[in-house]
C-alpha positions as a printed NumPy array, in Angstrom:
array([[223.903, 384.988,  12.144],
       [222.366, 382.114,  10.273],
       [223.787, 378.622,  11.077],
       [223.783, 375.825,   8.462],
       [223.883, 372.165,   9.613],
       [225.531, 369.836,   7.264],
       [225.42 , 366.11 ,   7.305],
       [228.715, 364.294,   8.089],
       [230.581, 363.219,   5.286],
       [230.263, 359.339,   4.45 ],
       [232.891, 356.977,   3.349],
       [232.686, 354.969,   0.116],
       [229.65 , 352.382,  -0.008],
       [230.352, 348.567,   0.082],
       [228.824, 346.597,  -2.678],
       [226.074, 344.077,  -1.626],
       [227.263, 340.43 ,  -1.149],
       [226.829, 338.008,  -4.208],
       [223.782, 335.736,  -4.125],
       [224.503, 332.282,  -2.493],
       [225.094, 329.58 ,  -5.093],
       [222.109, 327.193,  -5.499],
       [222.434, 323.753,  -3.503],
       [222.814, 321.259,  -6.489],
       [223.106, 318.169,  -4.022],
       [220.613, 315.571,  -4.878],
       [218.875, 314.352,  -1.652],
       [217.224, 310.827,  -2.274],
       [214.377, 310.137,  -0.077],
       [212.757, 306.586,  -0.153],
       [209.038, 306.478,   0.34 ],
       [207.999, 304.426,   3.391],
       [206.874, 301.595,   1.297],
       [210.327, 301.176,  -0.208],
       [211.98 , 301.152,   3.157],
       [209.786, 298.409,   4.333],
       [210.727, 296.421,   1.256],
       [214.323, 296.953,   1.852],
       [213.982, 295.619,   5.479],
       [211.901, 292.575,   4.454],
       [214.472, 291.73 ,   1.627],
       [217.356, 291.965,   4.096],
       [215.575, 289.797,   6.452],
       [214.698, 287.098,   3.705],
       [218.36 , 287.087,   2.806],
       [219.401, 286.336,   6.452],
       [216.732, 283.625,   6.697],
       [217.903, 282.178,   3.316],
       [221.471, 282.045,   4.474],
       [220.439, 280.641,   7.85 ],
       [218.075, 278.181,   6.246],
       [220.856, 277.007,   3.837],
       [223.175, 276.322,   6.629],
       [220.609, 274.476,   8.543],
       [219.742, 272.354,   5.511],
       [223.418, 271.536,   4.971],
       [223.708, 270.623,   8.645],
       [220.77 , 268.312,   8.623],
       [221.801, 266.742,   5.35 ],
       [225.173, 265.823,   6.761],
       [223.972, 264.83 ,  10.198],
       [220.487, 263.203,   9.764],
       [221.039, 259.301,   9.457],
       [220.568, 256.026,  11.108],
       [220.782, 255.048,  14.822],
       [221.608, 251.903,  16.508],
       [218.828, 249.638,  16.891],
       [218.747, 248.359,  20.584],
       [219.073, 244.758,  21.477],
       [215.839, 245.325,  23.454],
       [213.864, 246.471,  20.377],
       [215.212, 243.437,  18.368],
       [214.028, 241.256,  21.18 ],
       [210.674, 242.627,  21.396],
       [210.319, 242.175,  17.614],
       [211.552, 238.493,  18.075],
       [209.008, 237.588,  20.728],
       [206.228, 239.368,  18.653],
       [207.048, 237.227,  15.587],
       [205.953, 234.06 ,  17.489],
       [209.101, 232.326,  18.463],
       [208.81 , 228.666,  18.457],
       [209.31 , 227.342,  21.965],
       [209.528, 223.655,  20.732],
       [212.037, 224.321,  18.072],
       [215.247, 222.326,  18.649],
       [218.799, 223.64 ,  17.787],
       [221.394, 221.095,  16.641],
       [224.401, 220.716,  14.507],
       [222.446, 222.498,  11.568],
       [220.453, 225.064,  13.356],
       [221.586, 227.454,  16.25 ],
       [219.427, 228.305,  19.103],
       [216.95 , 230.878,  18.355],
       [216.924, 234.382,  20.035],
       [218.833, 237.607,  19.824],
       [222.661, 237.58 ,  19.769],
       [224.739, 240.505,  20.416],
       [227.136, 241.503,  17.714],
       [229.565, 244.366,  17.617],
       [231.079, 245.978,  14.536],
       [230.938, 248.783,  12.002],
       [229.402, 249.692,   8.611],
       [229.128, 252.6  ,   6.336],
       [227.497, 253.292,   3.09 ],
       [227.646, 255.945,   0.465],
       [225.309, 256.685,  -2.418],
       [226.505, 258.885,  -5.329],
       [223.116, 260.493,  -6.318],
       [222.119, 262.38 ,  -4.37 ],
       [225.408, 262.241,  -2.361],
       [224.901, 260.958,   1.041],
       [226.772, 258.761,   3.461],
       [225.567, 256.937,   6.764],
       [227.586, 255.117,   9.495],
       [226.348, 252.066,  11.423],
       [227.401, 250.315,  14.571],
       [229.016, 249.484,  16.944],
       [226.033, 247.565,  18.435],
       [224.499, 245.238,  15.885],
       [221.754, 242.782,  17.214],
       [221.628, 239.567,  15.422],
       [218.384, 237.404,  15.491],
       [217.89 , 233.771,  14.841],
       [214.309, 232.697,  14.116],
       [212.999, 229.163,  13.393],
       [210.848, 228.402,  10.404],
       [209.105, 225.258,   9.128],
       [211.086, 222.064,   7.88 ],
       [214.104, 222.87 ,  10.017],
       [214.789, 226.151,   8.384],
       [215.754, 229.172,  10.008],
       [216.617, 232.966,   9.344],
       [219.471, 234.911,  10.609],
       [218.988, 238.624,  10.629],
       [221.494, 241.425,  11.303],
       [220.211, 244.928,  12.111],
       [223.08 , 247.236,  11.341],
       [220.933, 250.153,  12.407],
       [217.366, 251.274,  12.495],
       [217.765, 252.042,   8.755],
       [219.423, 248.953,   7.514],
       [219.068, 245.114,   8.022],
       [219.975, 241.962,   6.004],
       [218.954, 238.474,   6.526],
       [219.519, 235.047,   5.151],
       [217.355, 231.947,   5.221],
       [219.185, 228.637,   5.744],
       [217.652, 225.074,   5.47 ],
       [218.799, 221.428,   5.778],
       [219.406, 219.913,   2.532],
       [220.575, 216.221,   2.596],
       [223.541, 216.386,   4.944],
       [224.477, 220.004,   3.931],
       [223.102, 223.398,   5.106],
       [222.087, 225.541,   2.091],
       [220.985, 229.158,   1.836],
       [217.658, 229.421,  -0.035],
       [217.006, 233.298,   0.086],
       [218.277, 236.518,   1.467],
       [216.975, 240.004,   1.749],
       [218.036, 243.525,   2.736],
       [216.347, 246.749,   3.561],
       [217.668, 250.449,   3.551],
       [216.162, 253.692,   4.551],
       [217.962, 257.063,   3.486],
       [216.956, 260.367,   5.248],
       [217.15 , 263.173,   2.944],
       [216.169, 265.967,   5.47 ],
       [212.354, 266.377,   4.536],
       [212.243, 263.192,   2.393],
       [212.758, 259.6  ,   3.485],
       [213.381, 256.856,   0.91 ],
       [213.377, 253.085,   1.761],
       [213.436, 250.053,  -0.345],
       [213.545, 246.226,   0.243],
       [215.403, 243.744,  -1.979],
       [214.341, 240.171,  -1.809],
       [216.1  , 237.232,  -3.474],
       [215.271, 233.633,  -3.936],
       [218.255, 231.332,  -4.579],
       [219.126, 228.096,  -5.954],
       [220.21 , 226.198,  -2.946],
       [223.664, 227.616,  -2.172],
       [225.712, 225.21 ,  -0.01 ],
       [226.985, 227.277,   2.905],
       [228.046, 224.36 ,   5.241],
       [228.799, 221.068,   3.405],
       [228.704, 217.819,   5.207],
       [232.208, 216.829,   3.882],
       [234.787, 219.698,   4.054],
       [237.606, 220.05 ,   1.785],
       [239.706, 223.237,   1.516],
       [239.256, 225.151,  -1.737],
       [235.821, 223.646,  -2.384],
       [233.729, 225.871,  -4.583],
       [229.694, 226.011,  -4.638],
       [228.296, 228.042,  -7.579],
       [224.803, 229.706,  -6.898],
       [222.214, 231.948,  -8.729],
       [219.608, 234.248,  -6.888],
       [216.796, 236.215,  -8.545],
       [215.722, 239.36 ,  -6.81 ],
       [212.986, 242.008,  -6.849],
       [212.798, 245.56 ,  -5.181],
       [209.82 , 247.178,  -3.499],
       [208.462, 249.792,  -3.418],
       [211.062, 251.067,  -5.87 ],
       [210.352, 249.455,  -9.189],
       [213.11 , 248.215, -11.344],
       [213.875, 245.239, -13.563],
       [214.56 , 241.931, -11.774],
       [218.066, 241.497, -10.62 ],
       [220.206, 238.29 , -10.954],
       [222.971, 237.575,  -8.601],
       [225.421, 234.856,  -9.641],
       [228.51 , 233.795,  -7.788],
       [230.683, 231.268,  -6.095],
       [230.917, 230.225,  -2.379],
       [234.33 , 228.954,  -1.623],
       [235.617, 227.15 ,   1.585],
       [238.793, 228.849,   2.836],
       [239.522, 226.572,   5.751],
       [239.111, 226.303,   9.589],
       [240.223, 229.084,  11.838],
       [240.53 , 229.32 ,  15.641],
       [238.691, 232.202,  17.163],
       [238.044, 233.726,  20.715],
       [234.257, 234.51 ,  21.271],
       [233.243, 236.012,  24.626],
       [236.495, 234.548,  26.218],
       [235.888, 231.105,  24.582],
       [238.029, 229.574,  21.953],
       [236.222, 227.965,  19.145],
       [236.806, 226.579,  15.691],
       [234.922, 228.34 ,  12.859],
       [234.68 , 227.529,   9.133],
       [235.679, 230.377,   6.944],
       [233.886, 230.846,   3.579],
       [234.328, 233.456,   0.991],
       [231.46 , 234.376,  -1.43 ],
       [232.157, 236.548,  -4.65 ],
       [229.051, 237.503,  -6.636],
       [228.016, 239.862,  -9.426],
       [224.528, 241.54 , -10.11 ],
       [222.982, 241.985, -13.508],
       [219.687, 243.124, -14.827],
       [217.948, 245.854, -12.912],
       [221.171, 246.447, -10.976],
       [224.819, 246.111, -11.721],
       [227.583, 245.541,  -9.41 ],
       [229.734, 243.16 ,  -7.254],
       [229.776, 241.903,  -3.693],
       [232.524, 240.162,  -1.778],
       [231.75 , 238.797,   1.63 ],
       [233.516, 236.572,   4.057],
       [231.675, 234.558,   6.796],
       [232.86 , 232.398,   9.745],
       [230.353, 229.807,  10.878],
       [230.223, 227.801,  14.071],
       [231.169, 224.004,  13.657],
       [228.742, 223.296,  16.394],
       [225.618, 224.688,  14.967],
       [226.182, 226.769,  11.812],
       [225.766, 230.096,  13.581],
       [227.616, 232.971,  11.827],
       [230.062, 234.258,  14.439],
       [232.143, 236.528,  12.3  ],
       [231.711, 238.229,   8.961],
       [232.551, 241.118,   6.563],
       [231.445, 242.408,   3.323],
       [232.133, 244.968,   0.584],
       [229.65 , 245.876,  -2.24 ],
       [229.348, 248.262,  -5.145],
       [226.008, 248.342,  -6.773],
       [224.559, 250.785,  -9.395],
       [220.859, 251.376,  -9.709],
       [218.682, 253.501, -12.006],
       [216.75 , 256.469, -10.38 ],
       [214.781, 259.342, -11.75 ],
       [217.842, 261.514, -11.27 ],
       [220.176, 259.227, -13.165],
       [222.373, 256.239, -12.186],
       [223.126, 256.071,  -8.385],
       [225.948, 253.938,  -7.001],
       [226.014, 252.455,  -3.688],
       [229.5  , 251.745,  -1.969],
       [229.434, 250.031,   1.33 ],
       [231.257, 247.689,   3.745],
       [230.835, 246.237,   7.194],
       [232.327, 243.887,   9.536],
       [231.049, 242.24 ,  12.803],
       [231.778, 239.578,  15.489],
       [229.363, 237.928,  17.819],
       [229.995, 238.671,  21.504],
       [228.357, 235.542,  23.158],
       [227.368, 232.317,  21.871],
       [224.211, 232.274,  23.915],
       [221.222, 234.442,  22.7  ],
       [218.565, 236.256,  24.833],
       [215.388, 234.162,  24.486]])
């Protein structure tokens, strides 16, 4: 008997799976050089932001500092104080006086402000012919002085000057204005309330160059006033000066000054000014004011 082997029956065949869809996602790969540039750019941006913040901080916080009385005294001694000079009714004792006060100034272009005080050294130095200078150091970036002389029986002002320095972060700008005046009576021999003393001063600036400046005004005697200085009562003569600037600068100035009846020392004062000046950026306007009172009538000599 012959046996026949047959293959087992097979079920239906499954169709093959469809092919996978192609990956259409775009994968962007930056070359190494581009990645470095991105990192450097981000670092520069952070540095720029930080640098801008630092510049703004320095712009707002760099400014003047008090000038110490010791520094003023060293300058006074180095200037050759006259040991034989005599004080009197028209000239206070030479040396460094201690004033206290406040001051602030603002310029419009570039916009910048600075604050001064409260310590303000004042220096009296003798000159020839009985004249003397009185200088106030409002800070290490601002001083003003006046030169007084006997004229007959009066005391007159024959000149004045002022110096400013403005710190603009990486740049410092300074300028000195010097005025020569037709004798302005500041302490007449005969006093009468309401007296008016007209004056004219002509000034130049250095190193900033501008046309000559003419200052015209009137000094008026307001009257006597009782003050207390260093615990001591004294009578002071109150004068008010109103002036205008024309020529290279334009503006106004109002100042009040109280002078000792004993020797003419300015013992108290205040001023307010607004002056416009030409600059390479355009017209810049200075607004400022200050007040001060001497703390002792005896100088450090």
